[in-house]
C-alpha positions in Angstrom: 0.0 0.0 0.0 1.5 3.4 -1.0 2.1 5.7 2.0 2.5 9.4 2.5 6.1 10.1 3.6 4.8 12.3 6.5 2.4 9.5 7.5 5.3 7.0 7.5 7.5 9.2 9.6 4.7 9.8 12.1 4.2 6.1 12.4 7.9 5.5 12.9 8.3 8.2 15.5 5.2 7.0 17.4 6.6 3.4 17.6 10.1 4.7 18.6 8.5 6.9 21.3 6.7 3.9 22.7 10.0 2.0 23.0 10.0 -0.2 19.9 13.5 -1.0 18.6 14.3 0.8 15.3 14.6 -2.5 13.4 11.3 -3.7 14.7 9.6 -0.5 13.8 11.0 -0.6 10.3 9.9 -4.2 9.9 6.3 -3.4 10.9 6.1 -0.5 8.5 7.6 -2.5 5.7 4.9 -5.2 6.2 2.2 -2.6 6.3 3.4 -1.1 3.0 3.3 -4.5 1.4 -0.4 -4.9 2.0 -2.4 -4.0 -1.0 -6.2 -3.8 -1.5 -5.8 -5.1 -5.0 -5.3 -8.6 -3.6 -7.8 -9.4 -0.8 -6.3 -12.8 -0.4 -3.2 -11.2 1.1 -5.1 -9.4 3.9 -4.2 -11.1 7.2 -6.7 -11.9 9.9 -6.2 -10.5 13.4 -4.8 -13.7 14.8 -2.1 -14.1 12.2 -1.2 -10.4 12.2 -0.8 -10.5 16.0 1.3 -13.6 15.9 3.4 -12.1 13.1 4.5 -9.1 15.2 3.8 -10.2 18.8 3.0 -6.6 19.9 -0.8 -6.8 20.5 -3.4 -9.4 20.9 -6.0 -10.3 18.3 -8.6 -8.6 20.6 -6.5 -5.4 20.6 -6.4 -5.3 16.9 -10.1 -6.1 16.5 -10.9 -3.3 19.0 -8.7 -0.8 17.2 -10.9 -1.5 14.1 -8.1 -1.0 11.6 -6.3 2.0 10.3 -7.6 1.2 6.9 -10.8 -0.2 5.5 -11.3 -0.8 1.9 -14.8 -0.1 0.7 -14.5 0.2 -3.0 -15.9 -3.3 -3.4 -18.2 -5.1 -0.9 -16.1 -8.2 -0.8 -12.9 -6.4 0.3 -12.2 -7.0 4.0 -10.7 -4.7 6.5 -7.1 -3.9 6.5 -5.6 -4.4 10.0 -3.0 -2.3 11.6 0.3 -3.8 12.8 -0.2 -2.3 16.2 -3.0 -0.7 18.0 -0.5 1.5 19.9 0.5 3.2 16.7 -3.1 4.0 15.9 -3.6 5.6 19.3 -0.5 7.9 19.1 -0.2 8.5 15.4 -0.9 12.2 14.8 -1.7 11.6 11.2 -4.2 8.8 12.0 -7.6 9.1 10.3 -10.0 6.2 10.1 -11.2 6.4 6.5 -10.9 10.2 6.5 -13.6 10.6 9.1 -11.4 13.3 10.7 -9.1 15.1 8.3 -5.4 15.2 9.0 -2.4 17.4 8.9 -2.2 21.2 9.0 -5.6 22.8 8.5 -7.6 19.9 10.0 -9.1 22.5 12.3 -9.4 26.1 11.1 -10.4 29.4 12.7 -14.1 29.8 12.9 -14.8 32.5 10.3 -18.5 31.8 10.2 -18.6 29.2 7.4 -18.4 25.4 7.6 -21.6 24.5 9.3 -24.2 26.2 11.4 -24.1 25.5 15.2 -27.5 27.1 15.6 -29.0 24.5 13.3 -31.4 22.5 15.4 -32.6 19.8 12.9 -31.5 17.3 10.3 -31.1 19.0 6.9 -30.3 15.9 4.8 -32.2 12.6 5.0 -31.8 9.3 3.1 -34.2 8.4 0.3 -37.3 6.4 1.1 -36.0 3.7 -1.1 -32.8 3.4 0.8 -34.6 3.5 4.2 -36.8 0.7 2.9 -33.8 -1.4 1.8 -32.1 -1.0 5.2 -35.4 -1.9 7.0 -35.9 -5.0 5.0 -32.3 -6.1 5.7 -32.8 -5.6 9.4 -36.2 -7.4 9.4 -34.6 -10.4 7.7 -31.9 -10.5 10.4 -34.4 -10.1 13.2 -36.7 -12.9 12.0 -33.8 -15.3 11.5 -32.3 -14.6 14.9 -35.6 -14.6 16.7 -36.5 -18.0 15.3 -33.1 -19.4 16.4 -33.6 -18.4 20.0 -37.4 -19.1 20.2 -38.8 -15.5 20.3 -41.2 -13.7 18.1 -39.7 -11.1 15.9 -41.7 -8.4 17.8 -40.3 -9.6 21.2 -36.8 -9.9 19.8 -36.8 -6.4 18.3 -38.2 -4.9 21.5 -35.3 -6.4 23.5 -32.8 -5.1 21.0 -34.3 -1.6 21.1 -34.4 -1.6 24.9 -30.8 -2.8 25.2 -29.6 -0.1 22.7 -31.4 2.6 24.7 -29.7 1.5 27.9 -26.4 1.3 26.2 -26.6 4.8 24.8 -27.7 6.4 28.1 -30.2 9.1 28.7 -29.4 11.5 27.3 -26.8 10.0 24.9 -23.4 11.7 25.0 -21.7 12.5 21.7 -17.9 12.8 21.7 -15.0 13.4 19.3 -11.4 12.5 19.9 -8.3 14.3 18.7 -4.6 14.8 19.3 -3.2 17.6 21.5 -2.2 19.6 18.5 -5.6 19.7 16.9 -7.3 20.1 20.3 -5.6 23.4 20.8 -6.8 24.6 17.4 -10.4 23.7 18.2 -10.4 25.2 21.7 -9.0 28.5 20.4 -12.0 29.0 18.2 -11.8 26.5 15.3 -14.0 23.9 13.9 -13.7 20.3 12.8 -13.1 20.0 9.0 -13.8 17.1 6.7 -11.5 15.3 4.3 -13.4 17.0 1.5 -12.1 20.3 2.7 -8.5 19.3 3.4 -8.0 16.8 0.6 -6.1 14.6 2.9 -6.6 11.4 5.0 -4.4 9.3 7.2 -6.4 6.3 6.1 -7.9 5.4 2.7 -8.6 8.7 0.9 -11.5 8.0 -1.4 -13.8 11.0 -1.5 -15.8 9.7 -4.5 -16.7 6.6 -2.6 -17.4 8.5 0.6 -19.6 10.9 -1.2 -21.6 8.0 -2.7 -21.9 6.4 0.8 -23.1 9.7 2.4 -25.7 10.1 -0.3 -27.0 6.5 0.3 -27.0 6.5 4.0 -27.6 10.2 4.9 -29.1 11.8 1.8 -26.2 14.2 1.2 -26.1 15.4 -2.5 -22.9 14.4 -4.1 -22.2 18.0 -5.1 -22.8 19.5 -1.6 -20.1 22.0 -0.6 -17.4 20.3 1.5 -18.0 22.3 4.6 -21.6 21.1 4.8 -20.7 17.5 5.0 -21.1 15.6 8.3 -18.5 15.5 11.1 -18.1 12.0 12.6 -17.8 11.1 16.2 -19.3 8.4 18.5 -21.8 7.9 21.3 -20.0 7.3 24.6 -20.8 3.8 25.9 -19.3 1.7 28.7 -17.4 -0.4 26.2 -16.0 2.3 23.8 -14.2 5.5 24.4 -12.7 6.2 21.0 -9.1 5.8 22.1 -8.0 5.2 18.5 -8.4 8.8 17.7 -6.2 10.5 20.4 -6.0 11.3 24.1 -8.3 14.3 24.1 -12.0 13.6 24.2 -14.4 16.4 23.4 -17.8 15.9 25.0 -20.3 17.9 23.0 -23.3 19.9 24.2 -26.6 18.1 24.3 -28.1 20.4 21.6 -25.8 18.8 19.0 -27.8 15.6 19.4 -30.7 17.3 17.7 -28.8 17.3 14.4 -27.1 13.9 14.8 -27.8 10.5 13.3 -26.2 7.2 14.4 -25.3 3.8 13.1 -24.0 0.6 14.6 -20.3 0.4 13.9 -18.5 2.2 11.0 -21.0 3.4 8.4 -18.9 3.6 5.3 -19.2 0.1 4.0 -22.8 -0.4 5.0 -23.9 2.9 3.5 -22.1 2.0 0.4 -23.9 -1.3 0.2 -27.3 0.2 1.0 -27.9 -2.1 3.9 -27.9 0.6 6.6 -28.9 4.3 6.9 -28.4 6.8 9.7 -31.2 7.0 12.2 -32.0 9.9 14.6 -29.9 9.8 17.8 -33.2 10.3 19.7 -34.8 7.3 17.9 -32.1 4.7 16.7 -34.5 2.4 14.9 -33.6 -0.8 13.2 -32.6 0.7 9.8 -29.3 1.8 11.5 -28.6 -1.7 12.9 -27.7 -3.6 9.7 -27.2 -7.3 10.6 -26.1 -6.5 14.1 -29.2 -7.2 16.1 -27.9 -10.4 17.8 -25.2 -8.3 19.5 -27.8 -5.8 20.6 -30.0 -8.6 21.9 -27.1 -9.8 24.0 -26.5 -6.4 25.4 -23.3 -5.8 23.4 -22.3 -2.8 21.3 -22.4 -4.0 17.6 -19.0 -3.7 16.0 -17.5 -2.2 19.1 -19.0 1.3 18.9 -21.9 3.5 17.9 -20.9 6.0 15.2 -22.4 9.5 15.3 -22.9 11.6 12.1 -23.2 15.3 13.0 -24.9 17.7 10.6 -24.4 21.4 10.7 -20.7 21.3 11.7 -18.9 21.2 15.0 -17.3 24.3 16.5 -15.6 25.2 19.7 -18.9 26.6 21.0 -20.4 23.1 20.8 -17.9 21.7 23.4 -19.2 21.0 26.9 -16.2 19.4 28.5 -12.7 18.2 27.7 -11.4 14.9 29.0 -7.7 14.1 29.0 -7.3 10.3 28.7 -4.7 7.8 29.7 -2.4 8.2 26.6 -1.7 11.8 27.7 0.3 10.6 30.7 3.6 8.9 31.4 5.4 7.4 34.3 4.4 6.5 37.9 3.0 8.5 39.5 1.2 9.5 36.3 2.4 12.8 34.9 0.7 14.8 32.1 2.8 15.2 29.0 3.7 18.9 28.1 1.6 19.1 25.0 -1.5 17.9 26.9 -0.7 20.3 29.7 -1.1 23.1 27.1 -4.5 21.7 26.2 -5.6 21.8 29.8 -4.4 25.4 30.3 -6.1 26.6 27.0 -9.4 24.8 27.8 -9.5 26.4 31.3 -8.7 29.8 29.8 -11.7 29.4 27.5 -13.9 28.5 30.5 -14.3 24.9 29.6 -14.5 22.2 32.2 -11.5 19.9 32.1 -11.6 16.3 33.5 -8.2 14.6 34.0 -8.8 10.9 33.4 -5.5 9.0 33.5 -7.0 5.6 34.3 -9.3 5.4 31.3 -8.5 5.0 27.6 
C-alpha cells in the first residue's frame, strides 16, 4: 500500500517513542506497506497479524478497528494495523478520512463550515434506501428470533431496549483528537472534513465516501465540502474512541438534535445500501444492519456507535474536555507537556476539564 512520507515518519516516530526497537519499527512499517487492497487474499486476519508481530493481541487489533478499511468493493475485507498502539498515538491517523489530517484539519471559525444554531436534520436518506435497510434488518431479526425461540416483535423490543440503555439518557456525543488539533479547536476553530483538506491518514477515497453519504444520509454528491457531516461516536461503557487520540471532546446536548447514528462504522454499509443513519433520539432498526444479535445480547455491535453530526462542530459546541490515559507517562502518572497546554487553554476558555489518566 503506498504511504505518504509524512504518515510513515509519524508512524515510525510513534513506535520509537513507545520503546520499539528501530529495526522492529521498520519491519512493521515494511509489512504494512506490502499490504495491497488489490489482492484481498493477502489481507491477514487478526490472529495471524498479532502472531506475526507479537505486539498486540487479536482482541486489541479487532478493538482498534483498523487504520484502513477498503470499501470500493463489498467483498474487500478490513485492512488491519500492525499495532493498536501506533493507531492511538499517530498524529496523522484518520480512520477512513472521518477526521481530516495534517495542517488545517481545524481552522479558525470564520462563520462558514456548518451552522451551530441548526437544530434539525437537513439531509435525509431516500425512502427507497430506508426501505432497503429496514428489509435487511427485518430479515436478520426474523432469522435470529426464530433461532432463539422468540417472536420477531419480542426480539426487536429487547434489542431496542438494550440499545437505549447502552446509549444512556441523554446520549453523550464525543469526538477524539490529538493535543495539536485540540488546541486549534479550543482556540475557536471547527472540525473539518477530508473534503475540505483533501487529505486522509487512512484510505482517501472522496468519491466513494460521497456516494456512501448520499446513500445513508441523503447528502447530495455536489454539496459543498464544509456542509458534509462531522463524525464522532456515542459514549458507551465499552467504547471510548481511544484510536483517535487522548483528548476527548464531550459535545453539548443540543448537538444531538442534528445527529444520526449507526451501529459500527457506516462507510461500508452505507455503500452497500444495507444501513442508513437513524436519529440519535430514535435509533430504529434501519441503522442496525445485521447487528441485532449483539444488541439482543446487550453488546455494542461492531464495538461502537458511530455519530454523524450535521451542521458542523465548532468550539462553542464543546461542553467538557477529557484528558485520557495516553496523555500521561510514568508513575505517578504525569501529564505530557503538549497535553498540559490543552488543559491550560481549555480552562482559559472557560471549559470544564476532566483529568482521566485511568481510562483509555
